[in-house]
C-alpha positions as CSV (number, residue, x, y, z in Angstrom):
1,M,-6.9,27.4,2.9
2,H,-4.7,29.0,5.6
3,P,-1.0,29.2,4.5
4,G,0.0,27.5,7.7
5,R,-1.9,24.4,6.6
6,L,-0.9,24.5,3.0
7,L,2.7,23.4,3.3
8,P,1.9,20.4,5.6
9,L,-0.8,19.4,3.1
10,I,1.6,19.6,0.1
11,G,4.3,17.7,2.0
12,A,1.9,14.9,3.0
13,L,0.6,14.6,-0.6
14,F,4.2,14.5,-1.9
15,A,5.0,11.8,0.6
16,L,2.1,9.6,-0.6
17,Y,2.3,10.3,-4.3
18,I,6.1,10.2,-4.8
19,I,7.5,8.3,-1.8
20,W,4.9,5.5,-1.7
21,G,5.0,5.3,-5.5
22,S,8.8,5.0,-5.4
23,T,8.7,2.1,-2.8
24,Y,7.9,-0.5,-5.5
25,F,11.1,0.4,-7.4
26,V,13.1,0.5,-4.2
27,I,11.8,-2.9,-3.2
28,R,12.9,-4.2,-6.6
29,L,16.4,-2.8,-5.9
30,G,16.5,-4.4,-2.4
31,V,15.4,-7.9,-3.3
32,A,18.3,-8.1,-5.7
33,S,20.5,-9.0,-2.6
34,W,18.0,-9.5,0.2
35,P,15.8,-12.6,0.8
36,P,12.3,-11.1,0.3
37,L,10.6,-12.1,3.6
38,T,13.7,-11.2,5.5
39,M,13.9,-7.8,3.9
40,A,10.2,-7.0,4.5
41,G,10.6,-8.2,8.1
42,V,13.7,-6.1,8.8
43,R,12.0,-3.1,7.2
44,F,8.9,-3.1,9.4
45,L,10.7,-4.3,12.6
46,C,13.1,-1.4,12.4
47,A,10.4,1.1,11.5
48,G,8.2,-0.1,14.4
49,L,11.0,-0.1,16.9
50,L,12.1,3.5,15.9
51,L,8.5,4.8,16.0
52,M,7.6,3.0,19.3
53,G,10.8,4.3,20.9
54,F,10.0,7.8,19.9
55,L,6.5,7.6,21.2
56,L,7.5,6.1,24.6
57,L,10.2,8.7,25.0
58,R,7.6,11.4,24.3
59,G,5.6,10.0,27.2
60,E,2.9,8.1,25.5
61,R,1.6,4.9,27.2
62,L,0.8,1.6,25.6
63,P,-2.9,1.2,24.8
64,P,-5.2,-1.5,26.3
65,R,-4.5,-5.1,25.4
66,R,-7.6,-5.4,23.1
67,Q,-6.4,-2.4,21.0
68,I,-2.9,-3.9,20.8
69,L,-4.2,-7.2,19.6
70,N,-6.5,-5.4,17.0
71,A,-3.5,-3.4,15.7
72,A,-1.4,-6.5,15.5
73,L,-4.1,-8.2,13.4
74,I,-4.3,-5.2,11.1
75,G,-0.5,-5.2,10.8
76,F,-0.7,-8.9,9.8
77,L,-3.4,-8.2,7.1
78,L,-2.0,-5.0,5.6
79,L,1.8,-5.2,6.1
80,A,2.8,-8.8,6.6
81,V,0.5,-10.3,4.0
82,G,-0.3,-7.3,1.8
83,N,3.2,-5.8,1.5
84,G,5.1,-9.0,2.2
85,L,3.6,-10.8,-0.8
86,V,4.3,-7.9,-3.1
87,T,8.0,-8.1,-1.9
88,V,8.1,-11.8,-2.7
89,A,6.5,-11.3,-6.1
90,E,9.1,-8.6,-7.0
91,H,11.8,-11.1,-5.9
92,Q,10.3,-13.5,-8.5
93,D,10.9,-11.0,-11.3
94,V,7.5,-9.2,-11.4
95,P,8.5,-5.7,-12.6
96,S,7.9,-3.0,-10.0
97,G,5.6,-1.0,-12.2
98,I,3.4,-4.0,-12.9
99,A,3.3,-4.8,-9.2
100,A,2.1,-1.2,-8.5
101,V,-0.6,-1.4,-11.2
102,M,-1.9,-4.6,-9.6
103,V,-1.9,-3.1,-6.1
104,A,-3.9,-0.1,-7.5
105,T,-6.9,-2.4,-7.6
106,V,-7.1,-2.3,-3.7
107,P,-9.9,0.4,-3.7
108,L,-12.0,-1.9,-5.9
109,F,-11.6,-4.8,-3.5
110,T,-12.2,-2.5,-0.6
111,L,-15.6,-1.6,-2.0
112,C,-16.5,-5.2,-2.4
113,F,-15.6,-5.9,1.3
114,S,-17.4,-2.8,2.4
115,R,-20.6,-4.2,0.8
116,L,-20.1,-7.4,2.8
117,F,-20.0,-5.4,6.0
118,G,-23.2,-3.7,5.1
119,I,-21.8,-0.4,3.9
120,A,-23.9,1.2,1.2
121,T,-22.5,1.2,-2.4
122,R,-23.6,2.9,-5.6
123,R,-24.0,1.7,-9.2
124,I,-21.2,3.9,-10.4
125,E,-18.8,2.2,-7.9
126,W,-19.8,-1.2,-9.2
127,L,-19.2,0.0,-12.7
128,G,-15.7,1.0,-11.6
129,I,-15.2,-2.5,-10.2
130,A,-16.3,-4.1,-13.5
131,I,-14.0,-1.9,-15.5
132,G,-11.2,-2.6,-13.1
133,L,-11.6,-6.4,-13.5
134,C,-11.3,-5.9,-17.2
135,G,-8.0,-4.1,-16.6
136,I,-6.8,-7.0,-14.4
137,I,-7.6,-9.5,-17.2
138,M,-5.8,-7.3,-19.7
139,L,-2.8,-7.0,-17.4
140,N,-2.6,-10.8,-17.1
141,S,-3.3,-11.6,-20.7
142,G,0.0,-10.6,-22.2
143,G,3.4,-9.3,-21.2
144,N,5.2,-9.6,-17.9
145,L,2.5,-11.5,-15.9
146,S,1.4,-13.9,-18.6
147,G,4.4,-16.1,-17.9
148,N,4.4,-15.5,-14.2
149,P,1.0,-16.6,-12.8
150,W,2.5,-17.3,-9.4
151,G,3.7,-13.7,-9.1
152,A,0.4,-12.4,-10.2
153,L,-1.4,-14.6,-7.7
154,L,0.8,-13.4,-4.8
155,I,0.1,-9.7,-5.6
156,L,-3.6,-10.4,-6.0
157,V,-3.8,-12.2,-2.6
158,G,-1.8,-9.4,-1.0
159,S,-4.2,-6.8,-2.5
160,L,-7.2,-8.7,-1.2
161,S,-5.6,-8.9,2.3
162,W,-4.8,-5.1,2.3
163,A,-8.4,-4.3,1.2
164,F,-10.0,-6.5,3.8
165,G,-7.7,-5.2,6.5
166,S,-8.6,-1.6,5.6
167,V,-12.3,-2.2,5.9
168,Y,-12.1,-4.4,9.0
169,G,-9.7,-1.9,10.7
170,S,-12.3,0.9,10.3
171,R,-14.8,-1.2,12.4
172,I,-12.6,-2.2,15.4
173,A,-11.0,-0.2,18.2
174,L,-7.4,0.7,17.4
175,P,-4.8,2.8,19.3
176,Q,-4.9,6.5,18.7
177,G,-2.5,8.4,16.5
178,M,0.9,7.0,15.6
179,M,0.8,4.3,18.2
180,A,-1.4,2.2,15.9
181,G,1.1,2.3,13.1
182,A,4.0,1.5,15.5
183,I,2.2,-1.6,16.8
184,E,1.2,-2.7,13.3
185,M,4.7,-2.4,12.0
186,L,6.2,-4.3,15.0
187,A,3.7,-7.1,14.6
188,A,4.3,-7.3,10.8
189,G,8.1,-7.3,11.3
190,V,8.0,-10.2,13.8
191,I,5.5,-12.2,11.6
192,L,7.6,-11.8,8.5
193,I,10.9,-12.8,10.2
194,V,9.2,-15.9,11.6
195,A,7.8,-16.6,8.1
196,A,11.3,-16.1,6.6
197,L,12.7,-18.7,9.0
198,L,9.9,-21.2,8.4
199,S,10.2,-20.8,4.6
200,G,13.9,-21.7,4.7
201,E,15.4,-18.2,4.2
202,N,18.7,-18.0,6.0
203,V,18.0,-14.8,8.0
204,L,21.3,-14.7,9.9
205,A,23.4,-15.4,6.8
206,A,21.8,-12.7,4.7
207,S,24.6,-10.5,3.3
208,P,23.0,-7.7,1.3
209,D,25.2,-5.3,-0.6
210,L,25.3,-1.5,-0.1
211,Q,22.3,-1.0,-2.5
212,G,20.3,-3.5,-0.4
213,W,21.0,-1.7,2.9
214,L,20.3,1.7,1.3
215,A,17.0,0.3,0.0
216,V,15.9,-1.0,3.4
217,G,17.0,2.3,5.0
218,Y,14.8,4.2,2.5
219,L,11.9,1.9,3.1
220,V,12.2,2.2,6.9
221,V,12.4,6.0,7.1
222,F,10.5,7.2,4.1
223,G,8.3,4.4,2.9
224,S,7.2,3.4,6.4
225,I,7.5,6.1,9.1
226,I,7.1,9.3,7.0
227,A,4.6,8.0,4.5
228,I,2.3,6.3,7.0
229,N,2.2,9.4,9.3
230,A,1.6,11.5,6.2
231,Y,-1.5,9.4,5.4
232,M,-2.7,9.7,9.0
233,Y,-2.4,13.5,8.7
234,L,-4.4,13.5,5.5
235,I,-7.3,11.4,6.7
236,R,-7.6,13.8,9.7
237,N,-7.5,17.0,7.6
238,V,-8.8,16.5,4.1
239,S,-11.6,14.7,2.4
240,P,-11.4,10.9,1.8
241,A,-11.2,11.5,-1.9
242,V,-8.0,13.5,-1.5
243,A,-6.5,11.2,1.1
244,T,-7.0,8.1,-1.1
245,S,-5.9,9.8,-4.3
246,Y,-2.5,8.2,-4.0
247,A,-4.2,5.0,-5.3
248,Y,-4.1,6.2,-8.9
249,V,-0.9,8.3,-8.7
250,N,1.4,5.6,-7.2
251,P,1.2,3.2,-10.2
252,V,2.1,6.0,-12.6
253,V,5.1,7.0,-10.5
254,A,6.2,3.4,-10.1
255,V,5.9,2.7,-13.9
256,L,7.9,5.8,-14.8
257,L,10.6,4.9,-12.3
258,G,10.8,1.2,-13.4
259,T,10.8,2.1,-17.1
260,G,13.1,5.1,-16.8
261,F,15.7,3.7,-14.3
262,G,15.1,0.0,-13.9
263,G,15.1,-1.1,-17.5
264,E,11.6,-2.4,-17.3
265,R,9.4,-2.6,-20.4
266,L,5.7,-2.6,-20.6
267,S,3.8,-3.9,-23.6
268,T,1.0,-1.9,-25.4
269,V,-1.6,-4.1,-23.7
270,E,0.0,-3.4,-20.2
271,W,0.0,0.4,-20.8
272,L,-3.7,0.2,-21.8
273,A,-4.4,-1.9,-18.7
274,L,-2.7,0.7,-16.6
275,A,-5.0,3.4,-18.0
276,V,-8.1,1.2,-17.6
277,I,-7.3,0.4,-13.9
278,I,-6.6,4.0,-13.0
279,F,-9.9,5.0,-14.7
280,A,-11.7,2.4,-12.7
281,V,-10.2,3.5,-9.4
282,L,-11.1,7.1,-10.3
283,L,-14.7,6.0,-10.7
284,V,-14.7,4.2,-7.3
285,T,-13.0,6.9,-5.3
286,L,-14.3,10.1,-6.9
287,G,-17.6,9.0,-8.4
288,K,-19.6,10.0,-5.3
289,Y,-18.2,13.5,-5.5
290,L,-18.4,14.0,-9.3
291,L,-21.8,12.4,-9.7
292,P,-23.7,12.7,-6.4
293,A,-26.9,10.8,-5.8
294,K,-30.2,12.4,-6.9
295,G,-31.4,15.0,-4.4
296,Q,-27.9,15.3,-3.0
297,P,-26.0,18.5,-3.8
298,R,-22.4,18.5,-5.1
299,A,-19.8,19.1,-2.4
300,L,-18.9,22.8,-2.3
301,K,-15.3,23.8,-2.4
302,K,-14.1,25.4,0.8
């Protein structure tokens, strides 16, 4: 690989592995003083406004109305429902590491929705799904989630919404480049603020402490703007297996941060469930490259 492309690639992978992995712990810090829906809404609204302002000042134009509506729908599915429910679950005392392990199942659900849309799947991928489901059962059978079924359900619904939105978003017309992310974040921010008001959260009276404001600032700049654009860079420049490899690195980062700095504790069963789920995601995301179909050569390294 040309040295000029190596540094951006390393930076993008660092953003997805470490920054996205750390957002679960930072959300946990933020919801200690923020109402959860309000915090998620402020995060995405600020990130969307900053990114949209940058794009408009750079001379980019708004896309056609159909693409705007499509992007708003994806923002609802991925960010408002997917990320919003994870934020609510962490506010209800689901440890950040456990939340990340649950969200790691998104590639498994993505494969299921892909099959519904007629996208071909392979046996090894379904084996990965079966193993992943065993990991989810283990995760809920003892430890932090066994006494918090509501929190577990919230994260499960959020993961299903993110997976469906990811598959559906690949089949509809969306704005080009960073404009799609800007519109998605703006839509999610508005939806989450409205949801906060309807749920009874006192948005205007929210008085987070310094830790809460620093957490939102980190999530706006690093967890939203930088990480999302890093992911866009990767999907344009590397294989899908590399671009989606964050799925089995993020939970490890989140668990290490939660146990090392947040005082979280995982039971033996939960550690085993983490290993099972990561192995399942590896089968789903890398199986087609490690074990190609008969008559199909292995991908050569460039």
